[in-house]
C-alpha positions as CSV (number, residue, x, y, z in Angstrom):
1,M,26.6,1.4,-32.1
2,P,26.3,-0.9,-28.6
3,S,23.5,1.4,-26.5
4,F,22.0,0.6,-23.0
5,D,17.9,2.3,-21.8
6,I,18.5,3.8,-18.0
7,S,15.6,3.2,-16.9
8,S,13.3,2.7,-12.9
9,E,10.4,-0.6,-13.0
10,V,9.1,-1.9,-9.9
11,D,9.5,-5.4,-8.8
12,K,5.4,-5.8,-8.5
13,V,6.4,-9.0,-7.2
14,A,8.5,-8.4,-4.7
15,L,6.5,-5.5,-3.0
16,K,3.6,-7.1,-2.7
17,N,5.6,-9.9,-1.2
18,A,6.8,-7.0,0.9
19,I,4.0,-5.4,1.8
20,D,2.6,-9.3,2.6
21,I,5.2,-9.4,5.1
22,A,4.7,-6.4,6.6
23,S,0.6,-7.2,6.9
24,K,1.7,-10.1,8.8
25,N,4.3,-8.3,11.5
26,I,1.1,-5.9,11.9
27,A,-1.6,-8.6,13.1
28,N,1.0,-10.2,15.2
29,R,2.2,-7.0,17.2
30,Y,0.9,-7.2,21.0
31,D,0.4,-3.5,20.8
32,F,-1.9,-3.2,17.6
33,K,-3.9,-5.8,18.8
34,G,-7.3,-4.5,19.2
35,T,-6.4,-1.0,16.3
36,T,-7.7,-0.4,12.4
37,A,-3.9,-1.0,12.1
38,K,-2.9,-2.1,8.4
39,V,-1.4,-1.6,5.0
40,D,-3.9,-2.2,1.7
41,F,-1.7,-2.0,-2.2
42,N,-3.6,-0.7,-4.6
43,E,-1.7,-2.4,-7.4
44,K,-3.4,-0.5,-10.1
45,D,-2.8,2.7,-9.1
46,N,0.4,2.0,-7.5
47,L,-0.3,3.2,-4.4
48,I,0.1,1.9,-0.7
49,V,-2.5,3.0,1.9
50,L,-1.1,3.0,5.9
51,F,-4.3,2.8,7.6
52,G,-3.6,3.6,12.2
53,D,-5.2,5.1,15.0
54,S,-2.3,7.9,15.8
55,D,0.5,9.8,13.9
56,F,2.5,7.6,16.6
57,Q,1.4,4.4,15.3
58,L,1.3,5.4,11.2
59,D,5.1,6.1,12.1
60,Q,5.5,2.5,13.6
61,I,3.9,1.2,10.4
62,K,6.0,2.7,8.5
63,D,8.6,1.6,10.1
64,I,7.7,-1.7,9.9
65,L,7.3,-1.6,5.8
66,L,9.4,0.5,4.5
67,P,12.7,-1.9,5.7
68,A,10.6,-5.1,4.6
69,M,10.4,-3.0,0.7
70,E,14.8,-2.6,0.8
71,K,15.0,-6.1,1.9
72,K,13.4,-7.3,-0.6
73,E,14.2,-4.5,-3.5
74,P,17.3,-2.5,-2.5
75,E,16.6,1.4,-2.8
76,S,12.6,0.8,-3.7
77,S,11.7,3.2,-0.2
78,K,13.1,6.2,-2.3
79,R,10.5,5.3,-5.2
80,L,7.6,6.3,-2.4
81,E,5.9,10.1,-2.7
82,H,4.7,10.1,1.1
83,M,1.6,12.4,1.2
84,E,0.0,13.9,3.5
85,V,-2.1,12.7,6.8
86,Q,-5.6,12.0,6.5
87,K,-8.3,12.3,8.9
88,I,-11.1,9.7,8.4
89,S,-13.5,8.7,10.2
90,G,-13.0,9.5,14.2
91,N,-10.2,9.8,15.2
92,K,-8.6,7.3,12.4
93,L,-6.2,8.4,10.5
94,K,-4.3,7.8,6.6
95,Q,-1.4,8.4,4.6
96,E,-0.9,6.9,1.2
97,L,2.5,6.1,-0.2
98,K,2.5,6.8,-3.9
99,I,5.0,4.7,-6.3
100,R,6.5,5.7,-8.5
101,A,8.0,4.0,-11.5
102,G,10.0,5.4,-14.4
103,V,12.4,8.3,-15.3
104,D,9.9,11.3,-14.9
105,S,11.6,14.1,-17.2
106,D,13.4,16.3,-14.4
107,L,15.5,13.4,-13.2
108,A,15.6,12.0,-18.0
109,K,17.1,16.1,-17.8
110,R,19.5,15.5,-14.9
111,I,21.0,12.2,-16.4
112,V,21.4,13.7,-19.6
113,K,23.0,16.8,-19.0
114,I,25.6,15.1,-16.2
115,I,26.5,12.0,-18.9
116,K,27.2,15.8,-21.6
117,D,28.9,17.6,-19.2
118,S,31.2,14.6,-18.2
119,G,32.9,14.6,-21.7
120,L,32.6,11.1,-22.0
121,K,32.1,10.4,-26.2
122,V,28.2,9.0,-25.4
123,Q,25.0,9.9,-26.5
124,A,21.8,10.0,-24.3
125,S,18.4,10.8,-25.3
126,I,15.2,10.8,-23.0
127,Q,12.8,8.5,-25.2
128,G,9.1,8.5,-23.2
129,D,10.7,7.3,-20.1
130,N,13.5,5.9,-20.4
131,V,16.9,7.0,-21.3
132,R,19.0,5.5,-24.5
133,V,23.0,6.0,-23.8
134,V,24.6,5.3,-27.7
135,G,28.1,5.0,-27.2
136,A,31.3,3.1,-29.5
137,K,32.7,1.4,-27.3
138,R,31.5,-0.9,-24.3
139,D,33.9,0.4,-22.0
140,I,32.8,4.0,-22.8
141,L,29.5,2.7,-21.9
142,Q,30.0,1.2,-18.8
143,D,31.6,4.7,-17.9
144,A,28.7,6.1,-19.0
145,I,26.4,3.4,-16.5
146,A,29.2,4.2,-13.1
147,L,29.2,7.5,-13.5
148,T,25.2,8.0,-13.7
149,K,24.9,5.6,-10.5
150,K,27.4,7.4,-8.2
151,N,25.6,11.0,-9.8
152,V,22.4,10.3,-9.4
153,T,21.7,8.5,-5.9
154,D,18.4,9.9,-4.8
155,F,16.1,7.1,-7.4
156,P,17.1,3.8,-8.1
157,L,17.5,3.2,-11.6
158,Q,18.0,0.4,-13.4
159,F,20.7,-0.5,-16.6
160,G,19.2,-3.0,-18.5
161,N,18.9,-3.1,-22.5
162,F,21.6,-3.8,-23.4
163,R,22.6,-3.5,-28.0
164,D,25.6,-3.7,-29.2
């Protein structure tokens, strides 16, 4: 029986590259000279940390970072979870952007429900942080992919591990 997996993996190389590009742009901007504006990437914790002097500056840093991420990996900014802005030493601010990887259980349940409600002759099951879809024919699986792409637009998904 043909099958495929729906997953959501982070392309760490593209993400690191986008963060490096954003850091260079921040370093070269005249209005950021002499400020604490910078972007750090904690690869182990899947965390991007923005540092700035004000809320406005943090927004400016996001305006530089997010398009750079989108250019390297489409829809990658949708996987970011914006945490609260924190005050650190004096008048400096910091904001953490958590990178969500994998299909969480709520999204997986939603995908399975969408596929089952569609009436397609496929079975969808949750397997860890992936959703496996099994069907009789390749064409039906392609219909399931198109249906999922159309209905789930708030989180980047990859369709891979296709087996005949």
